[in-house]
Backbone as a printed PyTorch tensor [residue, N CA C, xyz], in Angstrom:
tensor([[[-41.6490,  29.9260, -12.2380],
         [-41.3560,  28.7430, -13.0640],
         [-41.3500,  27.5190, -12.1620]],

        [[-42.0530,  26.4470, -12.5790],
         [-42.2320,  25.2530, -11.8090],
         [-40.9030,  24.4260, -11.7590]],

        [[-40.5390,  23.9970, -10.5230],
         [-39.3170,  23.2450, -10.4540],
         [-39.6390,  21.7290, -10.4330]],

        [[-38.7920,  20.9630, -11.0250],
         [-39.0020,  19.5050, -11.0640],
         [-38.0450,  18.8290, -10.1150]],

        [[-38.5030,  17.8170,  -9.5600],
         [-37.7050,  17.0290,  -8.5350],
         [-37.4410,  15.6360,  -9.0490]],

        [[-36.2130,  15.2890,  -8.9540],
         [-35.8310,  13.9420,  -9.4650],
         [-36.3620,  12.8950,  -8.5730]],

        [[-37.0830,  11.8970,  -9.1210],
         [-37.6760,  10.8390,  -8.2990],
         [-37.1050,   9.4770,  -8.6120]],

        [[-35.9260,   9.4700,  -9.2960],
         [-35.3170,   8.2510,  -9.7210],
         [-34.5490,   7.5830,  -8.6530]],

        [[-34.2170,   8.3460,  -7.5550],
         [-33.4720,   7.7890,  -6.4530],
         [-31.9910,   7.8000,  -6.6670]],

        [[-31.4990,   8.4270,  -7.7990],
         [-30.1160,   8.4260,  -8.1200],
         [-29.2950,   9.2110,  -7.1080]],

        [[-29.9330,  10.3010,  -6.6520],
         [-29.2050,  11.1730,  -5.6030],
         [-28.8710,  10.3750,  -4.3750]],

        [[-29.8670,   9.6300,  -3.9040],
         [-29.6670,   8.8350,  -2.7230],
         [-28.6830,   7.6900,  -2.9610]],

        [[-28.7050,   7.2300,  -4.1660],
         [-27.7160,   6.1470,  -4.4940],
         [-26.2850,   6.6430,  -4.4180]],

        [[-26.1150,   7.8330,  -4.8950],
         [-24.7570,   8.4780,  -4.9320],
         [-24.3520,   8.7200,  -3.4820]],

        [[-25.2470,   9.2480,  -2.6400],
         [-24.9010,   9.4940,  -1.2470],
         [-24.5600,   8.1980,  -0.5600]],

        [[-25.2510,   7.1640,  -0.7930],
         [-24.9960,   5.8290,  -0.1680],
         [-23.6070,   5.3570,  -0.6220]],

        [[-23.2560,   5.4910,  -1.9490],
         [-21.9640,   5.0540,  -2.4320],
         [-20.8170,   5.8620,  -1.7720]],

        [[-21.0180,   7.1990,  -1.6220],
         [-19.9910,   8.0220,  -1.0010],
         [-19.7740,   7.5860,   0.4170]],

        [[-20.8320,   7.2920,   1.1480],
         [-20.7610,   6.9590,   2.5420],
         [-20.0870,   5.6410,   2.6710]],

        [[-20.3960,   4.6100,   1.7140],
         [-19.6950,   3.3410,   1.7430],
         [-18.1870,   3.5200,   1.4930]],

        [[-17.8580,   4.3310,   0.5300],
         [-16.4040,   4.5750,   0.1830],
         [-15.6840,   5.1600,   1.3970]],

        [[-16.2690,   6.0890,   2.0250],
         [-15.6320,   6.7410,   3.2450],
         [-15.4250,   5.6280,   4.3430]],

        [[-16.4070,   4.8240,   4.5360],
         [-16.2950,   3.7760,   5.5810],
         [-15.1240,   2.8080,   5.3070]],

        [[-15.0600,   2.3930,   4.0710],
         [-14.0440,   1.4320,   3.6950],
         [-12.6430,   2.1060,   3.6950]],

        [[-12.5770,   3.3450,   3.2240],
         [-11.2780,   4.0010,   3.2150],
         [-10.7560,   4.2880,   4.5910]],

        [[-11.6000,   4.6120,   5.5100],
         [-11.2620,   4.8080,   6.9580],
         [-10.6770,   3.5450,   7.4960]],

        [[-11.3370,   2.4300,   7.2290],
         [-10.8990,   1.1420,   7.6900],
         [ -9.4970,   0.7390,   7.1810]],

        [[ -9.2780,   0.9040,   5.8440],
         [ -7.9320,   0.4970,   5.3250],
         [ -6.8700,   1.4840,   5.6740]],

        [[ -7.2970,   2.7970,   5.9170],
         [ -6.3070,   3.7360,   6.3830],
         [ -5.8540,   3.3520,   7.7720]],

        [[ -6.7830,   3.0370,   8.6560],
         [ -6.4190,   2.6630,  10.0290],
         [ -5.5050,   1.4130,  10.0710]],

        [[ -5.8310,   0.4030,   9.2360],
         [ -5.0350,  -0.7830,   9.1590],
         [ -3.6580,  -0.5200,   8.6820]],

        [[ -3.4680,   0.2870,   7.6220],
         [ -2.1500,   0.6260,   7.1220],
         [ -1.3160,   1.4350,   8.0530]],

        [[ -1.9990,   2.4640,   8.7180],
         [ -1.2640,   3.2260,   9.6660],
         [ -0.7220,   2.4170,  10.8650]],

        [[ -1.5710,   1.5240,  11.3370],
         [ -1.1840,   0.6880,  12.4250],
         [ -0.0010,  -0.2450,  12.0670]],

        [[ -0.0790,  -0.8450,  10.8870],
         [  0.9660,  -1.8190,  10.5250],
         [  2.2370,  -1.0620,  10.0340]],

        [[  2.1940,   0.1780,   9.6870],
         [  3.3640,   0.9480,   9.4120],
         [  4.2130,   1.0200,  10.7050]],

        [[  3.5220,   1.4110,  11.7620],
         [  4.1960,   1.4800,  13.0650],
         [  4.8550,   0.1810,  13.4710]],

        [[  4.0360,  -0.8880,  13.3470],
         [  4.5330,  -2.2120,  13.7390],
         [  5.7370,  -2.6600,  12.9250]],

        [[  5.6140,  -2.5000,  11.5660],
         [  6.6280,  -2.9600,  10.6830],
         [  7.8870,  -2.1090,  10.7180]],

        [[  7.8100,  -0.7920,  10.7980],
         [  9.0270,  -0.0220,  10.8530],
         [  9.7800,  -0.2660,  12.1830]],

        [[  9.0280,  -0.4320,  13.2530],
         [  9.7040,  -0.7760,  14.5640],
         [ 10.3790,  -2.1420,  14.5270]],

        [[  9.6620,  -3.1680,  14.0370],
         [ 10.2080,  -4.4850,  13.9950],
         [ 11.3540,  -4.5760,  12.9050]],

        [[ 11.1330,  -3.8220,  11.8460],
         [ 12.1760,  -3.8380,  10.7810],
         [ 13.5310,  -3.2870,  11.2530]],

        [[ 13.4660,  -2.1970,  11.9870],
         [ 14.6420,  -1.5440,  12.5580],
         [ 15.3050,  -2.4960,  13.6200]],

        [[ 14.4450,  -3.0820,  14.4870],
         [ 14.9830,  -3.9070,  15.5590],
         [ 15.6180,  -5.1850,  14.9840]],

        [[ 14.9350,  -5.7230,  13.9700],
         [ 15.4530,  -7.0270,  13.3990],
         [ 16.4450,  -6.8680,  12.2660]],

        [[ 16.6800,  -5.6350,  11.8570],
         [ 17.6200,  -5.2370,  10.7720],
         [ 17.1550,  -5.8350,   9.3980]],

        [[ 15.8540,  -5.9370,   9.2710],
         [ 15.3830,  -6.4540,   7.9890],
         [ 14.9820,  -5.3990,   7.0160]],

        [[ 15.6240,  -5.4310,   5.8420],
         [ 15.3580,  -4.4330,   4.7760],
         [ 13.9550,  -4.7150,   4.2110]],

        [[ 13.5660,  -6.0080,   4.1890],
         [ 12.2520,  -6.3320,   3.6420],
         [ 11.1620,  -5.7060,   4.4690]],

        [[ 11.2450,  -5.8320,   5.7940],
         [ 10.1780,  -5.2240,   6.6740],
         [ 10.2320,  -3.6800,   6.5550]],

        [[ 11.3700,  -3.0990,   6.5200],
         [ 11.4360,  -1.6670,   6.4000],
         [ 10.8490,  -1.2490,   5.0720]],

        [[ 11.1160,  -1.9500,   3.9930],
         [ 10.5330,  -1.6050,   2.7180],
         [  9.0570,  -1.6450,   2.7020]],

        [[  8.5370,  -2.6970,   3.3650],
         [  7.0950,  -2.8460,   3.4070],
         [  6.4440,  -1.8570,   4.2920]],

        [[  7.1450,  -1.4120,   5.3010],
         [  6.6080,  -0.4030,   6.2420],
         [  6.4280,   0.9510,   5.5300]],

        [[  7.5480,   1.2950,   4.7400],
         [  7.4350,   2.5330,   3.9310],
         [  6.3800,   2.4810,   2.9410]],

        [[  6.1100,   1.3140,   2.3200],
         [  5.0530,   1.1850,   1.3470],
         [  3.6770,   1.3830,   2.0590]],

        [[  3.5490,   0.8510,   3.2900],
         [  2.3400,   1.0320,   3.9930],
         [  2.0850,   2.4860,   4.3830]],

        [[  3.1580,   3.2380,   4.6730],
         [  3.0340,   4.6140,   5.0580],
         [  2.5410,   5.3650,   3.7970]],

        [[  3.0970,   5.0900,   2.6990],
         [  2.7040,   5.7860,   1.4090],
         [  1.1630,   5.3970,   1.1280]],

        [[  0.8220,   4.1500,   1.4070],
         [ -0.5770,   3.7210,   1.1250],
         [ -1.5470,   4.5270,   2.0250]],

        [[ -1.1140,   4.6440,   3.3720],
         [ -1.9620,   5.3080,   4.3090],
         [ -2.1520,   6.8190,   3.8360]],

        [[ -1.1020,   7.4590,   3.3600],
         [ -1.2440,   8.8040,   2.8850],
         [ -2.2350,   8.9220,   1.7020]],

        [[ -2.1040,   7.8800,   0.8050],
         [ -2.9550,   7.8570,  -0.3460],
         [ -4.4190,   7.6990,   0.0240]],

        [[ -4.6810,   6.7260,   1.0100],
         [ -6.0330,   6.5110,   1.4600],
         [ -6.6590,   7.8060,   2.0730]],

        [[ -5.7480,   8.5490,   2.7900],
         [ -6.2130,   9.7680,   3.3880],
         [ -6.6100,  10.8010,   2.2880]],

        [[ -5.7420,  10.8990,   1.2520],
         [ -6.1340,  11.7510,   0.0970],
         [ -7.4230,  11.2900,  -0.5890]],

        [[ -7.5740,  10.0210,  -0.7060],
         [ -8.7910,   9.4650,  -1.3530],
         [-10.0510,   9.8570,  -0.6010]],

        [[ -9.9320,   9.8050,   0.7910],
         [-11.0620,  10.2300,   1.5890],
         [-11.5100,  11.6590,   1.3350]],

        [[-10.4960,  12.4990,   1.0240],
         [-10.7700,  13.9820,   0.7940],
         [-11.5520,  14.1260,  -0.5410]],

        [[-11.5920,  13.1770,  -1.4090],
         [-12.2350,  13.4800,  -2.7020],
         [-13.4020,  12.5120,  -2.9440]],

        [[-13.8350,  11.8050,  -1.8380],
         [-15.0480,  11.0070,  -2.0340],
         [-16.2470,  11.9540,  -2.3560]],

        [[-16.9200,  11.6880,  -3.4360],
         [-18.0590,  12.4850,  -3.8590],
         [-17.6460,  13.6780,  -4.6320]],

        [[-16.3630,  13.8910,  -4.9300],
         [-15.8740,  15.0070,  -5.7190],
         [-15.9880,  14.7060,  -7.2450]],

        [[-15.6870,  15.7200,  -8.0410],
         [-15.7260,  15.5460,  -9.4670],
         [-14.6570,  14.5990,  -9.9180]],

        [[-14.8470,  14.0430, -11.1390],
         [-13.9110,  12.9930, -11.6710],
         [-12.5290,  13.5930, -11.8330]],

        [[-12.4930,  14.8070, -12.3070],
         [-11.1190,  15.4600, -12.5240],
         [-10.3480,  15.5470, -11.1950]],

        [[-11.0460,  15.8600, -10.0950],
         [-10.3340,  15.9130,  -8.7960],
         [ -9.8720,  14.5550,  -8.3700]],

        [[-10.7270,  13.5380,  -8.5970],
         [-10.2810,  12.2090,  -8.2370],
         [ -9.0970,  11.6790,  -9.1000]],

        [[ -8.9750,  12.0790, -10.3170],
         [ -7.8390,  11.7740, -11.1190],
         [ -6.5440,  12.4720, -10.6350]],

        [[ -6.7510,  13.6960, -10.0570],
         [ -5.5630,  14.3820,  -9.5440],
         [ -5.0700,  13.6230,  -8.3000]],

        [[ -5.9800,  12.9800,  -7.5100],
         [ -5.5490,  12.2210,  -6.4070],
         [ -4.7460,  10.9980,  -6.8980]],

        [[ -5.1970,  10.4100,  -7.9940],
         [ -4.4290,   9.2070,  -8.5610],
         [ -3.0370,   9.6620,  -8.9620]],

        [[ -2.9970,  10.9160,  -9.4750],
         [ -1.6390,  11.4510,  -9.9340],
         [ -0.7520,  11.6600,  -8.6900]],

        [[ -1.2510,  12.2550,  -7.6200],
         [ -0.4760,  12.5080,  -6.4270],
         [ -0.1030,  11.1340,  -5.7180]],

        [[ -1.0570,  10.1850,  -5.9010],
         [ -0.8070,   8.8090,  -5.3440],
         [  0.4020,   8.2470,  -5.9480]],

        [[  0.4880,   8.2920,  -7.2610],
         [  1.6300,   7.7940,  -7.9950],
         [  2.9170,   8.4110,  -7.5750]],

        [[  2.8840,   9.7220,  -7.4270],
         [  4.0890,  10.4770,  -7.0660],
         [  4.5010,  10.0990,  -5.6430]],

        [[  3.5390,   9.8840,  -4.7310],
         [  3.8630,   9.4870,  -3.3400],
         [  4.5320,   8.1480,  -3.2960]],

        [[  4.1270,   7.2720,  -4.2570],
         [  4.7610,   5.9330,  -4.2610],
         [  6.2000,   5.9300,  -4.6860]],

        [[  6.5090,   6.9610,  -5.5380],
         [  7.9620,   7.0040,  -5.9600],
         [  8.9050,   7.2680,  -4.8760]],

        [[  8.5280,   8.1460,  -3.8760],
         [  9.4300,   8.6320,  -2.8810],
         [ 10.0200,   7.4180,  -2.0230]],

        [[  9.1710,   6.6130,  -1.4140],
         [  9.7740,   5.5270,  -0.6360],
         [ 10.5240,   4.5850,  -1.4130]],

        [[ 10.1390,   4.3890,  -2.6600],
         [ 10.8040,   3.4470,  -3.5090],
         [ 12.2770,   3.9320,  -3.8080]],

        [[ 12.4290,   5.1620,  -4.1190],
         [ 13.7120,   5.6950,  -4.4280],
         [ 14.6500,   5.6580,  -3.1390]],

        [[ 14.1190,   6.1450,  -2.0520],
         [ 14.8190,   6.0920,  -0.7860],
         [ 15.2070,   4.7290,  -0.3930]],

        [[ 14.2980,   3.7680,  -0.4980],
         [ 14.5850,   2.3490,  -0.1700],
         [ 15.6580,   1.7300,  -1.0490]],

        [[ 15.6070,   1.9520,  -2.3840],
         [ 16.6000,   1.3970,  -3.2210],
         [ 18.0050,   1.9160,  -2.9090]],

        [[ 18.0700,   3.1660,  -2.5280],
         [ 19.3400,   3.7900,  -2.1270],
         [ 19.8780,   3.0370,  -0.8670]],

        [[ 19.0110,   2.8210,   0.0520],
         [ 19.3930,   2.0790,   1.2820],
         [ 19.8340,   0.6460,   1.0400]],

        [[ 19.0960,  -0.0720,   0.1540],
         [ 19.5180,  -1.4440,  -0.2280],
         [ 20.9250,  -1.4330,  -0.8660]],

        [[ 21.1570,  -0.4920,  -1.7670],
         [ 22.4120,  -0.4250,  -2.4150],
         [ 23.5880,  -0.2790,  -1.3570]],

        [[ 23.2840,   0.6180,  -0.3330],
         [ 24.2010,   0.9350,   0.6840],
         [ 24.5520,  -0.3490,   1.5050]],

        [[ 23.4920,  -1.1080,   1.7530],
         [ 23.6510,  -2.3000,   2.5470],
         [ 24.3470,  -3.4260,   1.7740]],

        [[ 24.0760,  -3.4830,   0.4760],
         [ 24.8350,  -4.4720,  -0.3760],
         [ 26.2830,  -4.1700,  -0.3240]],

        [[ 26.7020,  -2.9210,  -0.3280],
         [ 28.0940,  -2.5320,  -0.3720],
         [ 28.7630,  -2.6500,   0.9580]],

        [[ 27.9860,  -2.7280,   2.0620],
         [ 28.5440,  -2.8430,   3.4040],
         [ 28.5350,  -4.2460,   3.8620]],

        [[ 28.7810,  -4.3960,   5.1750],
         [ 28.8760,  -5.6750,   5.7920],
         [ 27.9140,  -5.7940,   6.9720]],

        [[ 26.6250,  -5.4940,   6.6330],
         [ 25.6580,  -5.4390,   7.7290],
         [ 25.3700,  -6.7540,   8.4110]],

        [[ 24.6220,  -6.6590,   9.5080],
         [ 24.2910,  -7.8220,  10.3190],
         [ 23.1860,  -8.6290,   9.7260]],

        [[ 23.1130,  -9.8900,  10.1270],
         [ 21.9920, -10.7730,   9.6700],
         [ 20.6580, -10.3010,  10.2120]],

        [[ 19.5980, -10.2750,   9.4120],
         [ 18.3490,  -9.8890,   9.8940],
         [ 17.6990, -11.0510,  10.6930]],

        [[ 16.8060, -10.7880,  11.5410],
         [ 16.0910, -11.8100,  12.3500],
         [ 14.9690, -12.4280,  11.4580]],

        [[ 15.1270, -13.6630,  11.0310],
         [ 14.1940, -14.2010,  10.1090],
         [ 12.8610, -14.4960,  10.7960]],

        [[ 12.8620, -14.7590,  12.1160],
         [ 11.6400, -14.9670,  12.8860],
         [ 10.6750, -13.7230,  12.8040]],

        [[ 11.3220, -12.5380,  12.9760],
         [ 10.5480, -11.3090,  12.9040],
         [  9.9820, -11.0830,  11.4760]],

        [[ 10.8290, -11.3400,  10.5090],
         [ 10.4500, -11.1580,   9.1290],
         [  9.2280, -11.9770,   8.8160]],

        [[  9.2630, -13.2550,   9.1820],
         [  8.1430, -14.1680,   8.8380],
         [  6.8880, -13.8650,   9.7000]],

        [[  7.0730, -13.7550,  10.9430],
         [  5.9190, -13.5000,  11.8950],
         [  5.1620, -12.2160,  11.6230]],

        [[  5.8930, -11.1180,  11.4470],
         [  5.2740,  -9.8160,  11.1860],
         [  4.6300,  -9.8270,   9.7740]],

        [[  5.2840, -10.4430,   8.8160],
         [  4.7470, -10.4310,   7.4660],
         [  3.5230, -11.3500,   7.3070]],

        [[  3.4000, -12.3650,   8.1120],
         [  2.1570, -13.1860,   8.1290],
         [  1.0110, -12.3520,   8.5880]],

        [[  1.1560, -11.5830,   9.6980],
         [  0.1690, -10.6860,  10.1790],
         [ -0.2040,  -9.6190,   9.1640]],

        [[  0.8280,  -9.0100,   8.6070],
         [  0.6080,  -7.9730,   7.5710],
         [ -0.1460,  -8.5540,   6.4180]],

        [[  0.2140,  -9.7500,   6.0040],
         [ -0.4550, -10.3650,   4.8730],
         [ -1.9830, -10.5490,   5.1230]],

        [[ -2.4070, -10.9480,   6.3160],
         [ -3.7690, -11.1140,   6.6940],
         [ -4.4540,  -9.7390,   6.6850]],

        [[ -3.7820,  -8.7810,   7.2170],
         [ -4.3320,  -7.4190,   7.2460],
         [ -4.5850,  -6.8280,   5.8320]],

        [[ -3.5680,  -7.0450,   4.9760],
         [ -3.7040,  -6.5010,   3.6170],
         [ -4.7300,  -7.3220,   2.7960]],

        [[ -4.8890,  -8.6040,   3.0560],
         [ -5.9010,  -9.3580,   2.4430],
         [ -7.3420,  -8.8870,   2.7480]],

        [[ -7.4730,  -8.4800,   4.0050],
         [ -8.7590,  -7.8360,   4.4260],
         [ -8.9590,  -6.4860,   3.6980]],

        [[ -7.9040,  -5.7230,   3.6150],
         [ -8.0530,  -4.3630,   2.9380],
         [ -8.4180,  -4.6280,   1.4460]],

        [[ -7.7410,  -5.5500,   0.7670],
         [ -8.0350,  -5.8410,  -0.6510],
         [ -9.4960,  -6.3040,  -0.7880]],

        [[ -9.9470,  -7.2200,   0.1350],
         [-11.3550,  -7.6620,   0.0290],
         [-12.3060,  -6.5220,   0.1990]],

        [[-12.0910,  -5.6900,   1.1580],
         [-13.0160,  -4.5920,   1.4210],
         [-13.0960,  -3.6040,   0.2110]],

        [[-11.9520,  -3.3630,  -0.4070],
         [-11.8990,  -2.4310,  -1.5230],
         [-12.5270,  -3.0680,  -2.7720]],

        [[-12.1770,  -4.2970,  -3.0120],
         [-12.7320,  -5.0000,  -4.2410],
         [-14.2120,  -5.2130,  -4.1920]],

        [[-14.7900,  -5.4280,  -3.0800],
         [-16.1970,  -5.6720,  -3.0020],
         [-17.0370,  -4.4850,  -3.2830]],

        [[-16.4200,  -3.2480,  -3.2940],
         [-17.1640,  -2.0530,  -3.6740],
         [-17.3920,  -1.9850,  -5.1540]],

        [[-16.5580,  -2.6150,  -5.9420],
         [-16.6270,  -2.7170,  -7.3780],
         [-16.8600,  -1.3510,  -7.9760]],

        [[-16.0170,  -0.4040,  -7.5380],
         [-16.1310,   1.0210,  -7.9370],
         [-15.2280,   1.2310,  -9.1000]],

        [[-15.6620,   2.0850, -10.1180],
         [-14.8310,   2.4650, -11.1990],
         [-14.0800,   3.8160, -11.0190]],

        [[-14.2560,   4.4220,  -9.8650],
         [-13.5200,   5.6640,  -9.5130],
         [-12.0860,   5.4600,  -9.5370]],

        [[-11.3500,   6.4420, -10.0290],
         [ -9.8830,   6.2920, -10.1610],
         [ -9.1940,   6.1410,  -8.8100]],

        [[ -9.6970,   6.9030,  -7.7450],
         [ -8.9750,   6.8190,  -6.4470],
         [ -9.2540,   5.4200,  -5.7740]],

        [[-10.3570,   4.8120,  -6.0620],
         [-10.6640,   3.4890,  -5.4640],
         [ -9.8680,   2.4100,  -6.2680]],

        [[ -9.7730,   2.5790,  -7.6090],
         [ -8.9320,   1.6900,  -8.3720],
         [ -7.4870,   1.7400,  -7.9430]],

        [[ -7.0060,   2.9290,  -7.6370],
         [ -5.6200,   3.1200,  -7.1720],
         [ -5.4160,   2.3880,  -5.8230]],

        [[ -6.4020,   2.4580,  -4.9460],
         [ -6.3980,   1.8400,  -3.6380],
         [ -6.3440,   0.3350,  -3.7880]],

        [[ -7.0410,  -0.2570,  -4.6930],
         [ -7.0420,  -1.6860,  -4.9860],
         [ -5.5730,  -2.1100,  -5.4470]],

        [[ -5.0460,  -1.3180,  -6.2970],
         [ -3.6930,  -1.6760,  -6.8130],
         [ -2.6840,  -1.6380,  -5.6540]],

        [[ -2.8770,  -0.6780,  -4.7700],
         [ -1.8460,  -0.6320,  -3.6080],
         [ -2.0370,  -1.8490,  -2.7080]],

        [[ -3.2800,  -2.2580,  -2.3860],
         [ -3.4960,  -3.3790,  -1.5520],
         [ -3.0690,  -4.7210,  -2.1810]],

        [[ -3.2530,  -4.8060,  -3.5200],
         [ -2.8210,  -5.9950,  -4.2410],
         [ -1.3300,  -6.1050,  -4.2310]],

        [[ -0.6550,  -4.9720,  -4.3810],
         [  0.7950,  -4.9420,  -4.2750],
         [  1.2590,  -5.3830,  -2.9030]],

        [[  0.5370,  -4.8940,  -1.8670],
         [  0.9780,  -5.2250,  -0.5030],
         [  0.9080,  -6.6930,  -0.1760]],

        [[ -0.1070,  -7.3340,  -0.7280],
         [ -0.3240,  -8.8000,  -0.5300],
         [  0.9240,  -9.5210,  -1.1460]],

        [[  1.2750,  -9.1590,  -2.4020],
         [  2.3960,  -9.7330,  -3.0660],
         [  3.7180,  -9.4930,  -2.2690]],

        [[  3.9020,  -8.2980,  -1.8450],
         [  5.0850,  -7.9350,  -1.0300],
         [  5.1740,  -8.7640,   0.2250]],

        [[  4.1430,  -8.8600,   0.9860],
         [  4.1540,  -9.6790,   2.2410],
         [  4.5470, -11.1320,   1.9490]],

        [[  4.0080, -11.7270,   0.8930],
         [  4.3690, -13.0750,   0.5950],
         [  5.8820, -13.1580,   0.2670]],

        [[  6.3980, -12.1300,  -0.4410],
         [  7.8390, -12.0910,  -0.7720],
         [  8.7200, -12.0340,   0.4790]],

        [[  8.3060, -11.2460,   1.4540],
         [  9.0990, -11.0890,   2.6610],
         [  9.0350, -12.3820,   3.4710]],

        [[  7.9890, -13.1070,   3.4610],
         [  7.8760, -14.3900,   4.1300],
         [  8.8950, -15.3570,   3.5140]],

        [[  8.8500, -15.4550,   2.1230],
         [  9.7660, -16.2610,   1.4140],
         [ 11.2710, -15.8720,   1.7070]],

        [[ 11.5010, -14.6030,   1.7280],
         [ 12.9040, -14.1300,   2.0360],
         [ 13.3220, -14.4650,   3.4690]],

        [[ 12.3990, -14.4510,   4.4000],
         [ 12.7230, -14.8590,   5.7270],
         [ 13.1150, -16.3090,   5.8460]],

        [[ 12.3740, -17.1460,   5.1510],
         [ 12.7270, -18.5160,   5.0740],
         [ 14.0800, -18.8200,   4.4770]],

        [[ 14.4080, -18.0340,   3.4360],
         [ 15.7320, -18.2410,   2.7700],
         [ 16.8640, -17.6860,   3.6100]],

        [[ 16.6110, -16.6510,   4.3510],
         [ 17.5940, -16.1500,   5.3520],
         [ 17.9140, -17.1990,   6.3620]],

        [[ 16.9050, -17.9150,   6.8220],
         [ 17.0890, -18.9990,   7.8120],
         [ 17.8230, -20.1640,   7.2220]],

        [[ 17.4240, -20.6080,   5.9980],
         [ 17.9090, -21.8310,   5.3620],
         [ 19.3980, -21.5580,   4.8620]],

        [[ 19.6930, -20.4220,   4.3640],
         [ 20.9700, -20.0900,   3.7370],
         [ 21.9550, -19.4240,   4.7490]],

        [[ 21.4020, -18.9770,   5.8630],
         [ 22.1200, -18.1840,   6.8470],
         [ 22.8680, -17.0580,   6.1650]],

        [[ 22.0660, -16.3140,   5.3540],
         [ 22.6200, -15.2050,   4.6020],
         [ 21.6520, -13.9950,   4.5960]],

        [[ 22.2190, -12.8130,   4.6920],
         [ 21.3350, -11.6280,   4.5870],
         [ 20.9170, -11.2380,   3.1800]],

        [[ 21.5190, -11.9040,   2.2170],
         [ 21.2910, -11.5190,   0.7700],
         [ 19.7700, -11.6580,   0.4020]],

        [[ 19.1150, -12.7210,   0.7660],
         [ 17.6790, -12.8060,   0.4440],
         [ 16.8360, -11.6710,   0.9260]],

        [[ 17.1900, -11.1050,   2.1060],
         [ 16.4260,  -9.9950,   2.6630],
         [ 16.7100,  -8.7650,   1.8080]],

        [[ 17.9360,  -8.5400,   1.3710],
         [ 18.2340,  -7.4190,   0.4990],
         [ 17.6140,  -7.5680,  -0.8850]],

        [[ 17.6350,  -8.7630,  -1.3460],
         [ 16.9680,  -9.0250,  -2.6960],
         [ 15.4430,  -8.6790,  -2.6400]],

        [[ 14.8040,  -9.1600,  -1.5610],
         [ 13.3770,  -8.8900,  -1.5020],
         [ 13.1590,  -7.3750,  -1.2490]],

        [[ 14.0400,  -6.7040,  -0.6080],
         [ 14.0130,  -5.2400,  -0.4880],
         [ 13.9480,  -4.5910,  -1.8200]],

        [[ 14.8600,  -5.0330,  -2.7250],
         [ 14.9310,  -4.4510,  -4.1040],
         [ 13.6110,  -4.7750,  -4.7920]],

        [[ 13.1640,  -6.0290,  -4.6900],
         [ 11.9180,  -6.4490,  -5.3890],
         [ 10.6920,  -5.5770,  -4.9040]],

        [[ 10.6320,  -5.4210,  -3.5350],
         [  9.5800,  -4.6520,  -3.0420],
         [  9.4950,  -3.2270,  -3.6000]],

        [[ 10.6320,  -2.5690,  -3.6790],
         [ 10.6630,  -1.2140,  -4.1600],
         [ 10.3850,  -1.1640,  -5.6350]],

        [[ 10.8060,  -2.2240,  -6.3660],
         [ 10.4300,  -2.2610,  -7.8200],
         [  8.9490,  -2.4280,  -7.9870]],

        [[  8.3300,  -3.1730,  -7.1320],
         [  6.8450,  -3.3800,  -7.1710],
         [  6.1860,  -2.0380,  -6.8690]],

        [[  6.6500,  -1.3740,  -5.9210],
         [  6.1090,  -0.0220,  -5.5830],
         [  6.2590,   0.9000,  -6.7910]],

        [[  7.3660,   0.9020,  -7.4800],
         [  7.5720,   1.7500,  -8.6590],
         [  6.6130,   1.3650,  -9.7440]],

        [[  6.3130,   0.0920,  -9.8730],
         [  5.3900,  -0.4030, -10.8870],
         [  4.0010,   0.0840, -10.5260]],

        [[  3.6480,   0.0310,  -9.2400],
         [  2.3570,   0.5260,  -8.8580],
         [  2.2220,   2.0680,  -9.0480]],

        [[  3.3210,   2.7720,  -8.8770],
         [  3.3070,   4.1980,  -9.1260],
         [  3.0040,   4.5540, -10.5670]],

        [[  3.6150,   3.8160, -11.4650],
         [  3.3690,   3.9540, -12.9080],
         [  1.8910,   3.7190, -13.2240]],

        [[  1.3450,   2.6900, -12.6180],
         [ -0.1050,   2.4040, -12.8340],
         [ -0.9390,   3.5520, -12.3200]],

        [[ -0.5520,   4.1530, -11.2060],
         [ -1.3490,   5.2950, -10.6770],
         [ -1.3000,   6.5140, -11.6330]],

        [[ -0.1790,   6.7420, -12.2300],
         [ -0.0660,   7.8440, -13.1030],
         [ -0.8600,   7.6000, -14.3570]],

        [[ -0.9690,   6.3230, -14.7970],
         [ -1.8480,   6.0380, -15.9480],
         [ -3.2990,   6.2830, -15.6900]],

        [[ -3.7430,   5.9610, -14.4140],
         [ -5.0740,   6.1840, -14.0190],
         [ -5.4620,   7.6480, -13.9120]],

        [[ -4.4470,   8.5110, -13.7820],
         [ -4.6720,   9.9460, -13.5980],
         [ -4.9630,  10.5960, -14.9180]],

        [[ -4.7740,   9.9810, -16.0450],
         [ -4.8690,  10.5920, -17.3550],
         [ -6.3650,  10.8320, -17.6930]]])
């Protein structure tokens, strides 16, 4: 029986798209992993709940990007399962963070270092803006890429919030703005998790 060969070039196009997705996902994974280490270290040293919250969010993002890499070129159903697990991973740091914020509200913790809050968040904002640009320029309809875009967009918003909170800590000489931004960050993470779960349907 004579075999027919596809000459439309679609197979090569799919391979090119998969290669492009892997390249971008490796880049955003590396950026998020690096800034997780920077932010968690600076957050603990500066006693900033906002930085700690953002670092946990970046850790969750890095895990999600790693899972997304595993399903590049896979079936749609498998990609949707990654979106599902992505949403579940986002819930964990949010719940743990909210519990820590409540504990700090009830206690008499020390003032966070507003200089670290602002400086590190400005760097993280630039890094996340690059991640968002890399992901958006792919214009992919795949669920795992859409999930990654949502994560990066959330990170940009969070970074701007921590910068504002750092300024308020300095102006008001109060740790309350840092705790408030911590709550907001984790609520944004929860909102992103809900969006992920919707993409997995």
